[in-house]
N, C-alpha and C positions, 0 to 999 in steps of 0.2 A: 504494499500500499504506500502510495507517494502522497505527501502532504507538504505543499509549499517547496517542491523540489527535493525533499529529503524522504528516503525510504524509511517507513516505519513498520516494525514488526507488528503483525496483526494481533498478536497477543495482547499489546497494549490497548488496542481497541476493546477487546473484551474485558480488560481491566476497568476501562470507563463505563462499559455497559454494566458490569457487576456492581460498580460504585453506585450507580443510580438505582439499579434494581434492589440493592441492599437497603437503601434508604426507604424505598416503598415496601420492603418486606417487613420492616418493624414499625414504620411510621403510622400508616393508617389504622392497623388492627391492634398492636400492643399499646403504642403511645397515644393513638387516637381514642382508644377505649378509655384511657386514664382521664381524658378530658371530658368524655361524654357520659361517664358513669354517674356523676352527680345529677346533672340536669335531667337525664333520662329516668333515673330511679326516682327522683322527686315527682316527676310528672306522671310516670306510669305506675308508681307504687310498688316498685321491685326492691327486694333486699339485696345487698351486695353479694350473698351467696347465690341467689337465683341469676343475678346478672353474669357473674364470673363463671357460672356453670357452662356458658357459651364457650368460653375459653378452654374448658375441659373437653367439651365435645370436639372442638377444633384440633386439639392435640391428639385425641384418640383417632380421629379420622386420618390425620397426617401419618400416624404411626401404623395404622392398619394397612394403608395403601402403599406405604414406602417400600417394603421388600419387593413388591410387584412392579413398582414404577421405577425403582432404583437402577435396575439393569438398562432400562431405556436411556438413561443418562450416559451410557457408555457407548450408544449407537451413533451413527453418522448424523441422522436427522432428529434424533430424540430430544436433545436439549432445546433446539430452536422451537419445535412444535410444543414442548412442554411449557416454555416460557410464554409463548403467544397465547396459548389456551388459558394459562394461569392469569395473564394480564387482563384478558376479556372478562373471565369469571370473577376476578377480584373487583374490578370496576363495576360490574353488574350488581355484585353483592353489596357493595358500598352505597350505590345509588338506591338499592332496594331498602336500605335501612331508613330512608326518608319516610316510608310508609309503615313502619312497624308500630303495632299497637299491642301485640301479645308476645309472651315469652317464646312461644314455639316459632315465631317468625324470626326472632333474634337468634335462636339456636340454629335454625336453618341457614340463615345468612352468614353469620360469624362462625358458627360451629362447623356445620357440614360443608357449605360451599368454601368457606375460608380454610378449612382443613385440606381440602382437595387442592387448592391453589398453592399450598406450601411446597409441593413437589416440583414446581416449576418456577419458584421464586429465587430471590438473590442468593440464598444458601446453596442452591443447586450449582450455581456458577463458581462459587468459592470452594465448595466441597469436592465437585466431581468434574468441573471443566478446567478451571484455571491451573490446578496442579498438573494437568496434562501439557499445558503450554509453556510451563516454566519448571526448571529444575535448579540451576544454579542461582537464579534470581527469583526463586519461588517466595521467599520470605518478603522481599520488597514489593513484588507484584501483588501478592495477597494482602500485604499491609495497607497498600493504597487502595485496593478494592474494598476491603473490609472497613475502610474509613466511612464508606457510604452508609452502612447500617448504623454507624454512630451519628450520622446526620438526622436520623429518624427523631431521636429525642431532642436534637438541637433545634429542628425546624418545625416539626409537626405540632407539638403541644402549644407552643406560644402562637404559631400561626392559626391553628384551629380555634384556640381561645379567642383570638380577635375575630375570626369569621363568625364563630358561634354568637358573639356578642352583637353582631351586626344583623345576622339573618336567622338566628335560632338553630337549635341542633338538627332539625330535620333537613333544612336547605344546606346545612354544612356538610351533612353526610353526601348529599347529591352532588355538590360542588367537588368534594374530595374524590368521588367515583369518576366523575368526568375528567378531572385533572390526571388521575392514575391511568385511564385508558389513552389519553393523548400522549403521555410520556412513554409508558412501557410497551404498548403494542408495537410502535415502529422500531424501538431498540431491539425487540426480540428477533427481528429479521436479520440482525447482524451476527447472531450467534453461530459459532462453529465449534464442533466437539473437540478437535484435536488438530495439531498443526499438519499432520500427514493428510488430512482432508483437502488442504488446499496447497499441498506440495512443499510444506515447510517443515523445520525442525524445531525442537523446543529452544526457548531463549533467543530465538533469531539467529541461531547458528547457521553457517553456510554449508558445513559438512559435519559429520558425526565426530564428537570429541573422543580421542582415543589416548589411552595412557602412553602408548609408544610414540605418539606424535606430540607428547608434551601437554596433552589435555588431561582432564580429571574426569573419571567416570564416577558419578555420585553412587553411594551405597543404595539409595532407594530405587535404582533401576532394576532391581529384582522385583518383579511383580507377582504377588500371590492371588490365586483365585479366591473367590468367596469361600468355597469349601476348605481351601488351605488355611485361610485366615481363621476359620472356626477352630481348627485343630491347635492353635497357639494359645498359651495362656495369657499372652499379651491382649489378645482380642477381648477376653472376658474381663480383664482388669480395666482396660479402657472403656468398655461398655458400662462397667459399674461406676467408674469415675465420671463418665459423661451423664449418667443417670443422676448421680448425686449433685453434680454441678448445675444441672438443668432445673433442680428444684428451685435455684435462685433467679431464674430467667423470668418465666411468665408470671408466676404468682407474686413474686416480689416487686418486679419492675412495674407492673401494671397498677400496683397498689400504692406506689410511692407518692403520687400526686394526692390521692385521697387521704393518705397518712399525713402529709404535710398539712393539709387543710384540717385534719382532725386534731392536730396539736397546736393550731392556732395561727397558722400562716394563710394568707390570701391565695387565691387561685393564681394571681399573677406572680407573686413571690415564689410559689411552689413551681410554676412552669419555668420561671427563670433559673431556679436551682437545677431542674432537670435539663435545661439548655446548657448549663455549665457542665453538668455530668456528661452530656453528649459531646461537648466540645473537648473535655479532657480525654473521654474514651477514644475519640477520633485521633487526637494528637498523638497518642502513644502507640497506636496500632503498628505504624511502620517501624517504630523502634522495637516492639516486641518481635516483629517479622525479621527485622535485621539481627536481633539476637538469636533467633531461630536458625539462622544460617551459619552461626558461629558456635553455639553451645547445644548440648543435648536438649531436645524439645521437652522430654519427660520432665527434667529437673526444672525448667522454666514453668511448666504447668503446676508443678508442686508449689513453687513460690507464688505463682499468680493466684491460685485457689485459696491458698493460706491468707494472703493479703486481702483478698475479697472477704473472706470470713472476718478478718480484723475490722474491715470498713463497716460491717454491719454492727459490731460491738460499738463503734463510734456513734452509729445512728441511735442505738438503744440507750446509751448512757448520757447522751447530750441533753442539756435542759431545753425546755420549750422556749420559744420566742427569742432565740439567739441566732440571728441571721448569719453571723460570722461562722459559727460552728455548723450551720446548715449548709452554707456554701462550701465549707471545708469538707464536709462528708461528701457532697456531691463531686467535688474534685477528686478526692481520694478513691472513692468507689469507681468513678469513671476511668482513672488511670489504672486501677487494678483489674477490673472486670473487662477492660478493652483488650487485654491480652488473650483472653479465653477464646474470643471469636476467631482469632488467627492461629492460635497454637493448636487448637483441637483438630481442624482440619489438616494442618501441617503434620501433626503427629501421625494421623491415620495414613497420609500419603508417604511419609518417611518409613513407616513400619511395614506397609503392605504394597507400596509401588503404585504406579500410575494407571495401569491398564484396566482395573476393575473397581475403581474408586466408587462409581455410581452404585454398583451392586453391594459393595461392602458398607458404604454410608446408608444404603437402604435398609440393611439389617440392623444397623446401629440405631436407626431412627426410632423403632419401638421402645428402646431403653430411654431415650429422650422423652418419649410420648408418656411413658409411665409416670415420669416425674412432673412434667408440664401439665398433665391432665389432673394430677392430685393437688399440686401446689396451690393453684388459684382457689380451689375449694377449701383447703386447710386454712389458708390465710383468711378467706372471707368468713368462714365459720368462726374463726378466733375473733374477728372483729364483731360479727353479729351477736356473738355470745357475751362478750365482755366490753364491747365498745372501744376496743383497743387493738392495735396491730402487734403488740409486744411479742406475745407467745408465738404468733405465726412467723414473725421475723426471726425470733430466737431460733426456731426450727430450721430456718433457711441458713442461719449462721453455722449451726452444727453440721448441716449437710455440706457446706463448702470445706469445713475442716476434715471431714470424713473423705471428701473427694481428693483432697490433697494427699492424704495417706495412701488411698487405694491407686491413684495414678503413679505415685512413687514406686509401686510394686510391679508395675508393667515393664518388664525387661524386654529389650529389643528381640524379636523372634529370630531363632536360628534359621538360616535359609541355606537350603542345599541345592537349590535350583541355579542353573547357569544364568548369569546376568544378561539381560536383553539389551540390544542396542537402543540408544535413545531415539533412533528413527523408526523403531518397530511400532506398528500400529496396534491398538487394542484389538483383542480377539472377540471381545463382548459387544 
């Protein structure tokens, strides 16, 4: 691809697509929900538990479909079709929320339809596509791409809050759906699964790198099939660690703004704190990615999950109505959790290789689902029963510390297979 007379590796185009798709994969549903929960619950008379059950359904649907759809992410046309279909369904579901009056409608649109769209969202690009395009520069490329999901909390809560104040929550959903369709549908047409599909090599190399020619053949160029990955202890430790870390994603983050309001902060201040969280999460992702190119990713994940657990301690012990400590928490939590979104897919690619990432990530997804399906309900029940998020967030903290321990036990699998050349195409 030529741009302004300079040849640009097409993988960087996909990095840009993943950046934008990542923002929309977290912005409308996770962070958008955090803005809509209070006005919708007040008007329609729903409890927090009833409302966030939609997020549980969403996770279950995504987890159930993942093992079947995952292998399609390794095929030539699969990622492009999945992203286009997901963009259309996501936009229609958001627009449909304008007309919601009953809980079953919320569950259908956010839960069922929203769950289906997850298999073609931004996570697909960073977990199954980009690792095929980059090897030596994988950390930097994925760090830039995953900055996009960090823009979800930076842009969507404060923007939606302003739109909601002008037009109300029903029209705000409609406008967000239209905007989603206009942005994501055209970008999906740019997706390509792997460099070999258009006659290229990973990292923009012009010829395969070979040790005898002074090049470096990365250790991750041994690719395990899904069945082979199952036979390693590393797969099961990683699955357990991902499941524990995922407890803190959906149930915790979607309840942050309601928690801030519950302890005395205005919606505007709470949204500003979440924007700061997003800015800090974004700013460190490329740093975590660069570290992942130099140090063992497993140990980096151990540190990252431990620090994230510590950030929740900060939230639980800080006094109310202290804006400095609120913004301090937002910054610390953002910088710590930002590493998870890049290190987790890098760990899977490093341990199991490039060729079957979609299939392997597809079977890891149910472990994430088990956690993300339960955590919103646990946190919401804790609030409804006690009027406080304390014990729900305390459980999230414990899960992060457990994740740090389990991930540390995932030793790199022994590989007996002959390394494949970087130019080899995936067989799936």
